[in-house]
C-alpha atoms as a printed R data frame, in Angstrom:
    type eleno elety resid chain resno       x       y       z
1   ATOM     1    CA   UNK     A     1 124.521 100.172 118.552
2   ATOM     2    CA   UNK     A     2 122.174  97.763 116.771
3   ATOM     3    CA   UNK     A     3 122.040  94.029 117.258
4   ATOM     4    CA   UNK     A     4 124.179  91.879 115.050
5   ATOM     5    CA   UNK     A     5 122.616  89.619 112.450
6   ATOM     6    CA   UNK     A     6 121.443  86.323 113.936
7   ATOM     7    CA   UNK     A     7 123.082  83.295 112.368
8   ATOM     8    CA   UNK     A     8 120.371  80.760 111.521
9   ATOM     9    CA   UNK     A     9 121.764  77.562 112.899
10  ATOM    10    CA   UNK     A    10 120.972  75.340 115.823
11  ATOM    11    CA   UNK     A    11 121.708  76.939 119.180
12  ATOM    12    CA   UNK     A    12 124.021  74.549 120.950
13  ATOM    13    CA   UNK     A    13 123.532  75.842 124.480
14  ATOM    14    CA   UNK     A    14 120.368  74.104 125.842
15  ATOM    15    CA   UNK     A    15 119.404  76.981 128.138
16  ATOM    16    CA   UNK     A    16 119.757  79.602 125.387
17  ATOM    17    CA   UNK     A    17 117.907  77.324 123.000
18  ATOM    18    CA   UNK     A    18 114.981  76.941 125.410
19  ATOM    19    CA   UNK     A    19 114.803  80.701 126.073
20  ATOM    20    CA   UNK     A    20 114.881  81.461 122.334
21  ATOM    21    CA   UNK     A    21 112.213  78.828 121.693
22  ATOM    22    CA   UNK     A    22 109.879  80.348 124.299
23  ATOM    23    CA   UNK     A    23 110.330  83.899 122.959
24  ATOM    24    CA   UNK     A    24 109.955  82.975 119.298
25  ATOM    25    CA   UNK     A    25 106.995  80.683 120.010
26  ATOM    26    CA   UNK     A    26 105.119  83.428 121.832
27  ATOM    27    CA   UNK     A    27 105.933  85.898 119.071
28  ATOM    28    CA   UNK     A    28 104.742  83.489 116.387
29  ATOM    29    CA   UNK     A    29 101.477  82.800 118.198
30  ATOM    30    CA   UNK     A    30 100.929  86.518 118.746
31  ATOM    31    CA   UNK     A    31 101.428  87.206 115.027
32  ATOM    32    CA   UNK     A    32  99.011  84.404 114.154
33  ATOM    33    CA   UNK     A    33  96.390  85.914 116.452
34  ATOM    34    CA   UNK     A    34  96.905  89.419 114.994
35  ATOM    35    CA   UNK     A    35  96.647  88.096 111.441
36  ATOM    36    CA   UNK     A    36  93.404  86.276 112.209
37  ATOM    37    CA   UNK     A    37  91.851  89.375 113.796
38  ATOM    38    CA   UNK     A    38  93.108  92.031 111.366
39  ATOM    39    CA   UNK     A    39  92.503  90.071 108.168
40  ATOM    40    CA   UNK     A    40  89.713  87.700 109.232
41  ATOM    41    CA   UNK     A    41  91.953  84.778 108.286
42  ATOM    42    CA   UNK     A    42  91.367  81.214 109.437
43  ATOM    43    CA   UNK     A    43  94.567  80.081 111.106
44  ATOM    44    CA   UNK     A    44  95.670  76.893 112.815
45  ATOM    45    CA   UNK     A    45  99.154  76.801 114.326
46  ATOM    46    CA   UNK     A    46 100.694  73.707 115.941
47  ATOM    47    CA   UNK     A    47 104.147  73.739 117.548
48  ATOM    48    CA   UNK     A    48 105.984  70.743 119.001
49  ATOM    49    CA   UNK     A    49 108.807  71.677 121.341
50  ATOM    50    CA   UNK     A    50 112.102  69.719 121.403
51  ATOM    51    CA   UNK     A    51 110.933  68.174 124.669
52  ATOM    52    CA   UNK     A    52 107.728  66.919 123.067
53  ATOM    53    CA   UNK     A    53 105.270  69.480 124.433
54  ATOM    54    CA   UNK     A    54 102.520  70.699 122.111
55  ATOM    55    CA   UNK     A    55 101.459  74.311 121.706
56  ATOM    56    CA   UNK     A    56  98.649  75.365 119.437
57  ATOM    57    CA   UNK     A    57  96.568  78.338 118.366
58  ATOM    58    CA   UNK     A    58  93.409  78.206 116.258
59  ATOM    59    CA   UNK     A    59  91.250  81.137 115.200
60  ATOM    60    CA   UNK     A    60  88.375  78.664 114.701
61  ATOM    61    CA   UNK     A    61  87.978  75.025 115.695
62  ATOM    62    CA   UNK     A    62  91.241  73.200 115.097
63  ATOM    63    CA   UNK     A    63  89.519  70.067 113.753
64  ATOM    64    CA   UNK     A    64  87.494  72.085 111.280
65  ATOM    65    CA   UNK     A    65  90.561  73.934 110.004
66  ATOM    66    CA   UNK     A    66  92.503  70.684 109.636
67  ATOM    67    CA   UNK     A    67  89.584  69.116 107.791
68  ATOM    68    CA   UNK     A    68  89.395  72.130 105.503
69  ATOM    69    CA   UNK     A    69  93.143  71.927 104.849
70  ATOM    70    CA   UNK     A    70  92.986  68.242 103.982
71  ATOM    71    CA   UNK     A    71  90.090  68.941 101.639
72  ATOM    72    CA   UNK     A    72  91.974  71.805  99.941
73  ATOM    73    CA   UNK     A    73  95.100  69.736  99.249
74  ATOM    74    CA   UNK     A    74  93.139  66.644  98.224
75  ATOM    75    CA   UNK     A    75  93.885  64.442 101.231
76  ATOM    76    CA   UNK     A    76  91.301  61.979 102.543
77  ATOM    77    CA   UNK     A    77  89.620  62.792 105.862
78  ATOM    78    CA   UNK     A    78  91.672  61.850 108.891
79  ATOM    79    CA   UNK     A    79  90.801  58.538 110.553
80  ATOM    80    CA   UNK     A    80  90.775  60.376 113.864
81  ATOM    81    CA   UNK     A    81  87.724  62.313 112.773
82  ATOM    82    CA   UNK     A    82  84.547  60.290 112.880
83  ATOM    83    CA   UNK     A    83  81.724  60.968 110.465
84  ATOM    84    CA   UNK     A    84  79.724  62.418 113.344
85  ATOM    85    CA   UNK     A    85  82.482  64.846 114.361
86  ATOM    86    CA   UNK     A    86  82.900  65.801 110.709
87  ATOM    87    CA   UNK     A    87  79.208  66.605 110.480
88  ATOM    88    CA   UNK     A    88  79.410  68.615 113.685
89  ATOM    89    CA   UNK     A    89  82.348  70.589 112.319
90  ATOM    90    CA   UNK     A    90  80.501  71.430 109.118
91  ATOM    91    CA   UNK     A    91  77.349  72.227 111.058
92  ATOM    92    CA   UNK     A    92  79.344  74.657 113.186
93  ATOM    93    CA   UNK     A    93  80.809  76.154 110.036
94  ATOM    94    CA   UNK     A    94  77.338  76.607 108.557
95  ATOM    95    CA   UNK     A    95  76.108  78.225 111.774
96  ATOM    96    CA   UNK     A    96  79.015  80.692 111.620
97  ATOM    97    CA   UNK     A    97  78.194  81.492 108.001
98  ATOM    98    CA   UNK     A    98  74.532  82.059 108.920
99  ATOM    99    CA   UNK     A    99  75.570  84.438 111.706
100 ATOM   100    CA   UNK     A   100  77.899  86.235 109.304
101 ATOM   101    CA   UNK     A   101  75.116  86.601 106.726
102 ATOM   102    CA   UNK     A   102  72.714  87.819 109.404
103 ATOM   103    CA   UNK     A   103  75.230  90.414 110.595
104 ATOM   104    CA   UNK     A   104  75.882  91.598 107.039
105 ATOM   105    CA   UNK     A   105  72.151  91.924 106.362
106 ATOM   106    CA   UNK     A   106  71.716  93.916 109.577
107 ATOM   107    CA   UNK     A   107  74.557  96.253 108.560
108 ATOM   108    CA   UNK     A   108  73.023  96.764 105.123
109 ATOM   109    CA   UNK     A   109  69.691  97.654 106.723
110 ATOM   110    CA   UNK     A   110  71.452 100.104 109.042
111 ATOM   111    CA   UNK     A   111  73.180 101.734 106.067
112 ATOM   112    CA   UNK     A   112  69.737 102.108 104.465
113 ATOM   113    CA   UNK     A   113  68.472 103.818 107.646
114 ATOM   114    CA   UNK     A   114  66.450 100.834 108.854
115 ATOM   115    CA   UNK     A   115  66.404  98.933 112.180
116 ATOM   116    CA   UNK     A   116  68.284 101.651 114.080
117 ATOM   117    CA   UNK     A   117  66.444 101.159 117.374
118 ATOM   118    CA   UNK     A   118  68.978  98.627 118.685
119 ATOM   119    CA   UNK     A   119  72.000 100.855 118.001
120 ATOM   120    CA   UNK     A   120  73.591 102.895 120.765
121 ATOM   121    CA   UNK     A   121  75.208 106.312 120.464
122 ATOM   122    CA   UNK     A   122  78.618 104.840 119.616
123 ATOM   123    CA   UNK     A   123  77.219 102.644 116.850
124 ATOM   124    CA   UNK     A   124  75.139 105.520 115.466
125 ATOM   125    CA   UNK     A   125  78.180 107.808 115.319
126 ATOM   126    CA   UNK     A   126  80.176 105.100 113.565
127 ATOM   127    CA   UNK     A   127  77.329 104.564 111.096
128 ATOM   128    CA   UNK     A   128  77.145 108.319 110.488
129 ATOM   129    CA   UNK     A   129  80.882 108.398 109.706
130 ATOM   130    CA   UNK     A   130  80.513 105.499 107.292
131 ATOM   131    CA   UNK     A   131  77.597 107.170 105.515
132 ATOM   132    CA   UNK     A   132  79.468 110.480 105.316
133 ATOM   133    CA   UNK     A   133  82.514 108.763 103.853
134 ATOM   134    CA   UNK     A   134  80.336 106.891 101.349
135 ATOM   135    CA   UNK     A   135  78.522 110.084 100.342
136 ATOM   136    CA   UNK     A   136  81.856 111.876  99.817
137 ATOM   137    CA   UNK     A   137  83.018 109.066  97.546
138 ATOM   138    CA   UNK     A   138  79.767 109.194  95.558
139 ATOM   139    CA   UNK     A   139  80.067 112.973  95.137
140 ATOM   140    CA   UNK     A   140  83.689 112.668  94.027
141 ATOM   141    CA   UNK     A   141  82.730 110.027  91.462
142 ATOM   142    CA   UNK     A   142  79.841 112.201  90.257
143 ATOM   143    CA   UNK     A   143  82.095 115.250  89.873
144 ATOM   144    CA   UNK     A   144  84.644 113.188  87.951
145 ATOM   145    CA   UNK     A   145  81.984 111.885  85.536
146 ATOM   146    CA   UNK     A   146  80.559 115.399  85.007
147 ATOM   147    CA   UNK     A   147  84.053 116.795  84.389
148 ATOM   148    CA   UNK     A   148  84.804 114.066  81.852
149 ATOM   149    CA   UNK     A   149  81.461 114.735  80.107
150 ATOM   150    CA   UNK     A   150  82.184 118.484  79.937
151 ATOM   151    CA   UNK     A   151  85.633 117.810  78.479
152 ATOM   152    CA   UNK     A   152  84.056 115.575  75.836
153 ATOM   153    CA   UNK     A   153  81.510 118.265  74.931
154 ATOM   154    CA   UNK     A   154  84.265 120.873  74.689
155 ATOM   155    CA   UNK     A   155  86.242 118.634  72.325
156 ATOM   156    CA   UNK     A   156  83.115 118.108  70.230
157 ATOM   157    CA   UNK     A   157  82.482 121.874  70.142
158 ATOM   158    CA   UNK     A   158  86.038 122.558  69.013
159 ATOM   159    CA   UNK     A   159  85.629 119.989  66.249
160 ATOM   160    CA   UNK     A   160  82.385 121.596  65.076
161 ATOM   161    CA   UNK     A   161  83.970 125.040  65.154
162 ATOM   162    CA   UNK     A   162  86.887 123.804  63.066
163 ATOM   163    CA   UNK     A   163  84.470 122.239  60.579
164 ATOM   164    CA   UNK     A   164  82.504 125.482  60.418
165 ATOM   165    CA   UNK     A   165  85.680 127.476  59.808
166 ATOM   166    CA   UNK     A   166  86.637 125.207  56.922
167 ATOM   167    CA   UNK     A   167  83.151 125.488  55.437
168 ATOM   168    CA   UNK     A   168  83.215 129.274  55.734
169 ATOM   169    CA   UNK     A   169  86.559 129.301  53.953
170 ATOM   170    CA   UNK     A   170  85.144 127.054  51.254
171 ATOM   171    CA   UNK     A   171  82.124 129.356  50.849
172 ATOM   172    CA   UNK     A   172  84.412 132.339  50.442
173 ATOM   173    CA   UNK     A   173  86.406 130.529  47.778
174 ATOM   174    CA   UNK     A   174  83.202 129.604  45.944
175 ATOM   175    CA   UNK     A   175  81.959 133.170  46.120
176 ATOM   176    CA   UNK     A   176  85.217 134.446  44.671
177 ATOM   177    CA   UNK     A   177  85.144 131.818  41.942
178 ATOM   178    CA   UNK     A   178  81.502 132.548  41.191
179 ATOM   179    CA   UNK     A   179  82.197 136.276  40.941
180 ATOM   180    CA   UNK     A   180  84.863 135.561  38.357
181 ATOM   181    CA   UNK     A   181  83.255 132.817  36.323
182 ATOM   182    CA   UNK     A   182  79.620 132.414  37.358
183 ATOM   183    CA   UNK     A   183  80.214 128.867  38.559
184 ATOM   184    CA   UNK     A   184  77.302 128.979  41.021
185 ATOM   185    CA   UNK     A   185  74.047 130.847  40.735
186 ATOM   186    CA   UNK     A   186  72.652 132.975  43.549
187 ATOM   187    CA   UNK     A   187  70.249 130.279  44.776
188 ATOM   188    CA   UNK     A   188  73.111 127.763  45.223
189 ATOM   189    CA   UNK     A   189  75.168 130.269  47.194
190 ATOM   190    CA   UNK     A   190  72.174 131.164  49.349
191 ATOM   191    CA   UNK     A   191  71.492 127.507  50.098
192 ATOM   192    CA   UNK     A   192  75.139 126.912  51.020
193 ATOM   193    CA   UNK     A   193  75.087 130.008  53.243
194 ATOM   194    CA   UNK     A   194  71.995 128.745  55.080
195 ATOM   195    CA   UNK     A   195  73.725 125.375  55.552
196 ATOM   196    CA   UNK     A   196  76.701 127.091  57.162
197 ATOM   197    CA   UNK     A   197  74.441 129.127  59.427
198 ATOM   198    CA   UNK     A   198  72.591 125.985  60.514
199 ATOM   199    CA   UNK     A   199  75.779 124.079  61.271
200 ATOM   200    CA   UNK     A   200  77.182 127.086  63.123
201 ATOM   201    CA   UNK     A   201  74.185 127.116  65.451
202 ATOM   202    CA   UNK     A   202  74.426 123.428  66.322
């Protein structure tokens, strides 16, 4: 039998309220950690308990995240952050960005088959899987483009064949008319015939 739906209202029993707070707090902090790791999100979580205790989780430096938040929403820098600490926060942020760029450049070189000497067997196998997956995607894209090009050529061929059929029909009508009334001379018919043969070969 499943649990009943929890009514969202204040829990009156202090003991039950404290137990629920501890469980939900831990669950919330766990989810914040998972979100930061899985999605590379910058997260700062601050919880004040009913008794006044503070609990916090930050995927990066808490001060830096708070400063970033205040900047995003248009709030002035907090008075608690000195200009020096602000500079240190941004310097740390820049150092992290430099490390990220360096790591990305190293990965790009590895994908190009360069600087492989520092990679172990595990990293090499992972790189091989990535390259194989990328090659499969490139081949699939190539096959799709070729198939679309072939379909386009087939449609063009059908159009030319239809045009040729209409011209052949027109030639036959002109030949019949010419036989009855000498509308066209032999040289005109021969020229038209050559035109049809040329278009039929294209």
